[in-house]
N, C-alpha and C positions, 0 to 999 in steps of 0.2 A: 543303481544297478549294484549287484553283489560283487561283481569283480572290481569295480572302482572303490567299493567300501572296504574289501580286503586289502586292496593296494594302499589305501590310506591308513589302515591300521599297520601297515609294515609287514604284511604277509607275502611271501613269495607265491605266485600263483603261475599255473600253467594249464592250458586246456588245448583242446582240439575241436575243429568243427569242420563242416564241409566248406569249401572255398566258395562263397557267394558275396556279391556286393554288399548285401545286407550285414553279414557277418563282419566285413572289413569295415564297414560305417559304424557298426556298434563298438568295435574296439580299436577305433581309430586312436593312435597316441600310444598304443602298446606295440611291443615288437611282434610283428606278424610275419611268418615264413611259410611259405607255400612248399608243399611236399606231394610227391607221386605216391598214389596208394593202389593197392589191388583190392577189388571188391569180389567178396565170395558169391553174391548172388548176382546172376544175370544169365538168361538162356544162352546168350551168345557170348562165347569166351572172349570174343575180341573186344567186347565193351565192358570187360571187368577191371578196367582202369579208371581212375579218377584223381581228382586233386583235393587235398585238405590243407587246412592251415594249422600250425602251432602258434598259439598265442601266449605271449609271456609279460610279466610286468619286471623280469630282472634280466641281467646279463646283457650280451651285445650281440648284435646282428651275426649270424653264422655266415661265412662266405663259402658258396657251394661251387665246385669246380666242374 
């Protein structure tokens, strides 16, 4: 996997993706933080919200209040 290879080379990496079980499994062992996002595309404005994850191989877990 590219992310693991870059980490092994000492590179700092950050990526975002949709919050799914598969993504959480693929990046297990890295820092994963969930955030709320707004979606621009949906015919129903009430459904324009979602969850994303930020995945990093550096730093510490951010404490959300």
